[in-house]
C-alpha positions as a printed Julia matrix, in Angstrom:
161×3 Matrix{Float64}:
  85.83  36.14  -85.34
  88.9   33.8   -85.31
  92.3   35.27  -84.74
  94.71  34.99  -87.63
  97.35  32.22  -87.09
 100.7   33.34  -85.93
 103.52  32.64  -88.27
 107.22  32.68  -88.1
 108.84  36.06  -88.4
 108.88  37.7   -91.83
 112.08  39.78  -92.17
 111.46  43.5   -92.8
 113.72  46.58  -92.62
 116.82  45.18  -94.34
 116.06  41.61  -93.32
 115.62  42.24  -89.61
 113.0   40.51  -87.59
 110.9   43.05  -85.59
 110.64  42.21  -81.86
 107.37  43.59  -80.55
 105.25  43.24  -77.38
 105.61  41.56  -73.95
 105.59  37.8   -73.59
 105.47  35.89  -70.23
 107.26  32.58  -70.58
 108.11  29.64  -68.41
 111.8   28.93  -67.93
 112.25  25.23  -68.61
 115.61  23.76  -68.01
 117.24  27.12  -68.52
 115.42  27.75  -71.85
 112.57  30.06  -72.91
 110.39  29.51  -75.96
 110.41  32.53  -78.24
 107.18  33.86  -79.56
 106.42  32.38  -82.96
 106.65  35.72  -84.64
 110.17  36.27  -83.15
 111.59  33.02  -84.52
 113.78  33.06  -87.6
 112.23  31.63  -90.71
 115.26  29.44  -91.26
 116.12  26.67  -88.76
 118.3   28.31  -86.06
 119.87  31.66  -85.25
 122.75  32.63  -83.03
 121.93  35.43  -80.57
 124.35  37.42  -78.47
 123.06  37.66  -74.83
 124.47  40.38  -72.53
 123.85  41.18  -68.96
 122.62  44.76  -69.19
 123.22  47.44  -68.29
 126.77  46.29  -67.64
 127.26  48.72  -64.72
 124.03  47.92  -62.91
 122.53  44.67  -64.3
 118.8   44.49  -64.48
 118.04  42.11  -67.46
 119.48  40.12  -70.33
 119.73  42.06  -73.6
 119.51  39.73  -76.61
 120.94  41.0   -79.88
 120.43  39.32  -83.21
 123.5   39.07  -85.54
 122.89  42.33  -87.4
 122.5   44.33  -84.12
 125.67  42.72  -82.65
 127.59  43.69  -85.79
 126.64  47.37  -85.16
 127.9   47.15  -81.63
 131.09  45.54  -82.72
 131.74  48.1   -85.43
 131.32  50.9   -82.84
 133.85  49.24  -80.59
 136.33  48.46  -83.39
 137.13  52.15  -83.81
 138.39  52.54  -80.3
 142.16  52.74  -79.64
 143.86  49.72  -78.21
 145.69  52.06  -75.8
 142.41  53.77  -74.55
 141.87  52.48  -70.91
 138.31  53.56  -70.8
 137.63  51.64  -74.11
 139.4   48.59  -72.71
 137.21  48.7   -69.64
 134.03  48.85  -71.66
 135.13  46.01  -73.88
 136.13  44.01  -70.84
 132.78  44.56  -69.2
 130.81  43.66  -72.31
 133.06  40.75  -73.21
 133.02  39.12  -69.83
 129.18  39.4   -69.45
 128.3   38.19  -73.01
 127.47  34.75  -74.4
 126.34  33.37  -77.68
 123.22  31.24  -77.72
 121.42  29.41  -80.56
 117.75  28.95  -80.92
 116.86  25.37  -81.44
 114.43  23.94  -83.92
 111.58  24.21  -81.32
 112.25  28.02  -80.91
 113.83  27.62  -77.45
 116.58  30.12  -76.46
 118.95  28.82  -73.79
 119.73  31.45  -71.19
 123.19  31.87  -69.71
 122.66  30.01  -66.39
 124.72  32.16  -63.94
 123.53  35.44  -65.44
 119.9   34.41  -65.45
 120.12  33.23  -61.83
 121.77  36.35  -60.65
 118.99  38.45  -62.17
 116.22  36.3   -60.7
 115.2   34.79  -63.99
 114.56  31.25  -62.82
 110.92  29.9   -63.21
 109.44  32.6   -65.46
 110.75  35.19  -67.77
 109.24  38.33  -69.36
 110.39  38.75  -72.94
 110.21  42.39  -73.94
 110.49  43.55  -77.55
 112.67  46.49  -78.34
 112.15  46.7   -82.14
 115.47  45.3   -83.43
 116.5   43.46  -80.21
 114.71  42.14  -77.11
 115.16  41.86  -73.35
 114.61  39.0   -70.91
 113.49  40.08  -67.41
 112.45  38.71  -64.15
 108.69  39.47  -64.36
 108.43  41.14  -60.94
 111.45  43.38  -61.69
 110.0   44.33  -65.01
 106.53  45.22  -63.45
 108.37  47.37  -60.87
 110.32  49.17  -63.6
 107.08  49.85  -65.54
 105.32  51.08  -62.41
 108.01  53.68  -61.78
 108.99  55.32  -65.11
 111.43  58.12  -65.23
 109.28  60.78  -66.94
 112.04  63.24  -67.55
 114.29  60.57  -69.04
 111.44  59.43  -71.42
 110.64  62.98  -72.44
 114.37  63.68  -73.21
 114.68  60.43  -75.14
 111.55  61.11  -77.2
 112.78  64.61  -77.98
 116.17  63.42  -79.04
 114.73  60.83  -81.57
 112.26  63.41  -82.76
 108.98  61.37  -82.48
């Protein structure tokens, strides 16, 4: 039986594209090709790319516009005189870049950030529902091989799955 053809993303859940699965990709001239089902139906889309977590970088976190707006709204409520808030904004702002997907579905990675994370010849794209991550494949495999069971259990309990 033939597999159904993959098509560009169809927006669901208030217009958001769902990012599912793991996809190994070649890094070509600093760009990765997004899976067809992750590409916006219209020509291009701007993504916000952050080195994440900011205190112990492991991967690139890629936020579509709607998810970036949520983060910005959360930060907007912080006081301008709050030094902790300023530190968080500084860390996020200095490790963030905006990237546009081209008409071929290629996402350019921030060069210095990708190199510092070992994302050079291959990248593992990992869906996280309303956002996705870009990992060095070996680092991602090591992370999967050593999950923190207690952290997972606590997280699942807190979201009431």
